[in-house]
Structures are given as C-alpha cells and as structure tokens.
C-alpha positions as CSV (number, residue, x, y, z in Angstrom):
1,N,5.0,14.5,-11.0
2,M,7.5,12.3,-8.9
3,R,10.5,15.3,-9.1
4,E,7.6,17.2,-7.8
5,V,6.5,15.7,-5.1
6,V,10.2,14.7,-4.1
7,R,10.7,19.0,-3.7
8,V,7.8,19.6,-1.8
9,V,8.3,17.0,0.7
10,R,12.0,17.8,1.3
11,Q,10.8,21.1,1.7
12,G,8.6,19.7,5.0
13,L,5.0,19.4,3.0
14,P,3.0,16.3,3.6
15,F,2.0,14.4,1.2
16,Y,-0.9,12.1,1.3
17,Y,-0.4,8.6,-0.3
18,L,-2.9,5.8,-1.0
19,P,-0.4,3.1,-1.5
20,D,-2.9,0.3,-2.0
21,M,-3.4,0.0,-5.9
22,D,-2.4,-2.4,-8.2
23,L,-1.0,-0.6,-11.3
24,G,0.6,-3.2,-13.1
25,P,3.8,-5.3,-13.3
26,L,5.6,-2.5,-14.4
27,N,6.8,-0.5,-11.3
28,S,5.3,-3.1,-8.9
29,I,7.5,-5.5,-6.4
30,F,5.1,-8.7,-5.6
31,V,4.4,-8.5,-1.7
32,P,1.9,-10.1,0.2
33,F,-1.2,-9.2,0.9
34,F,-3.6,-10.8,3.2
35,G,-1.5,-13.9,1.9
36,V,-1.4,-12.8,-1.4
37,E,1.0,-12.3,-3.1
38,A,-0.2,-8.4,-4.7
39,A,1.4,-6.2,-7.2
40,T,2.8,-3.3,-5.1
41,I,4.0,0.4,-5.9
42,P,7.7,0.3,-3.5
43,M,6.9,4.6,-3.6
44,V,6.6,5.0,0.5
45,S,9.6,3.2,0.7
46,R,11.4,4.6,-2.1
47,L,10.2,8.0,-1.0
48,A,11.1,7.9,2.4
49,R,14.7,6.7,1.2
50,V,15.1,9.6,-1.0
51,T,13.9,12.8,0.8
52,G,14.0,11.6,5.0
53,A,10.6,11.9,5.3
54,R,9.4,10.2,8.1
55,V,5.8,7.7,7.5
56,M,3.1,7.2,8.9
57,M,-0.2,5.8,9.0
58,A,-3.0,8.2,8.2
59,V,-6.8,6.7,8.2
60,T,-10.0,8.3,7.4
61,E,-13.3,6.2,8.6
62,M,-16.6,7.5,7.9
63,T,-18.8,7.4,11.5
64,D,-22.2,8.3,11.6
65,D,-21.0,11.6,12.6
66,G,-19.2,12.8,9.5
67,Y,-15.4,11.6,8.9
68,V,-12.8,10.5,11.4
69,L,-8.8,11.2,10.7
70,H,-6.8,8.7,12.7
71,L,-3.4,9.4,12.8
72,E,-0.6,7.0,14.1
73,A,2.7,7.9,15.3
74,P,5.7,7.4,12.6
75,W,7.0,4.3,12.0
76,Q,10.1,3.7,13.7
77,D,13.2,1.9,11.9
78,F,11.8,3.1,8.4
79,P,12.8,2.4,6.0
80,G,14.7,-0.4,6.7
81,E,16.8,-3.5,5.2
82,S,15.5,-3.2,1.9
83,V,12.4,-1.6,-0.5
84,E,11.0,-5.8,-0.2
85,I,11.2,-5.3,3.7
86,D,9.4,-2.1,4.1
87,T,6.5,-2.7,1.0
88,L,5.7,-6.1,3.3
89,R,5.4,-3.4,6.6
90,M,3.6,-1.4,4.9
91,N,1.1,-3.6,3.2
92,Q,0.9,-5.4,6.8
93,E,-0.1,-2.1,8.6
94,L,-3.2,-1.5,5.7
95,E,-3.8,-5.5,6.8
96,R,-3.9,-4.0,10.6
97,W,-6.7,-1.3,9.4
98,V,-8.2,-2.9,6.9
99,L,-9.5,-5.6,9.3
100,R,-10.6,-2.6,11.8
101,L,-12.6,-1.4,8.9
102,M,-13.3,-4.2,6.7
103,P,-16.8,-2.8,5.7
104,Q,-15.3,0.3,4.4
105,Y,-12.4,-0.6,2.4
106,F,-13.2,-0.4,-1.8
107,W,-13.2,-4.2,-2.3
108,T,-14.4,-3.6,-6.1
109,H,-11.0,-2.8,-6.4
110,K,-8.5,-5.3,-7.5
111,R,-5.7,-5.5,-5.9
112,F,-4.5,-9.1,-7.0
113,K,-5.1,-8.4,-11.0
114,T,-1.4,-8.3,-12.1
115,R,-0.4,-12.0,-11.1
116,P,3.8,-13.2,-10.8
117,P,4.9,-14.9,-13.9
118,G,3.4,-18.6,-13.3
119,E,0.2,-18.0,-11.1
120,P,-3.5,-18.1,-12.4
121,D,-6.0,-14.8,-12.4
122,F,-7.0,-14.7,-8.9
123,Y,-10.4,-13.7,-10.2
124,R,-11.3,-16.8,-12.7
125,P,-12.1,-19.2,-10.2
126,K,-10.5,-22.9,-11.9
127,V,-12.9,-24.7,-13.5
128,D,-12.4,-28.6,-13.1
129,R,-12.6,-30.0,-16.9
130,A,-12.2,-33.8,-15.7
C-alpha cells in the first residue's frame, strides 16, 4: 500500500526498497541498465519527491562470516531535474554495486523481460533463417 509507505516515510521511518525489478510496462519507464534499455519502476524518484526523503544506497554483502550492510551517504542533488534522470542515476548506482559484488547479484531475474516497443525479446537468441 503506497499510501501507507508515504505516510510512514513522512513520519521519518526508513524504507528499504529494492528497485531493480522488471514489473512490466504499466508503471515503468525505460532507462539503461548496463547499456540495455530496461523497464524500471521510477518509485525512488517519486517517493523522494512526494515525501522529501533523502535517498541512500544500502547494500547487503554476503561474506564467509555472515552479512555486511554497506550504507552510503545520502545522494546529493536528489531528486533532480526529472524522474527519468533520477531513475537513470539509480540504475547507475546499482550498476556500481553489481560490478563490485557481481557473483551476488540475482542474475536469474529477467531484468530485461519487458522491451521497449519494437525491440526484440532480449532472452531469445536471433536465429538466422537464411
């Protein structure tokens, strides 16, 4: 329930959001993720705009001794000029952490399942029918 999320965030409670999901075209915008247009929910930007919340990366790393939670400083100049620019920035921040912890990223999730109009299925190889 997003109304409840907005209410508690406005009260100052932290909200942990996993934004790198392809939830289909209805509420998504297409922004690059590792150079591939990806249907991305622009909720981080929208929530920051509506609630005034500060946004920061919180990344969990699995280690031999358990888990380490990495917390970064809140993002400067966020939200920015547009929801699209903010969502691209969010994907770029995610890319930085994926590259750092590549084996731990959930690669089986079909992040590029929803394609922009006219683009082929990302997961189906092209077959040359010559």
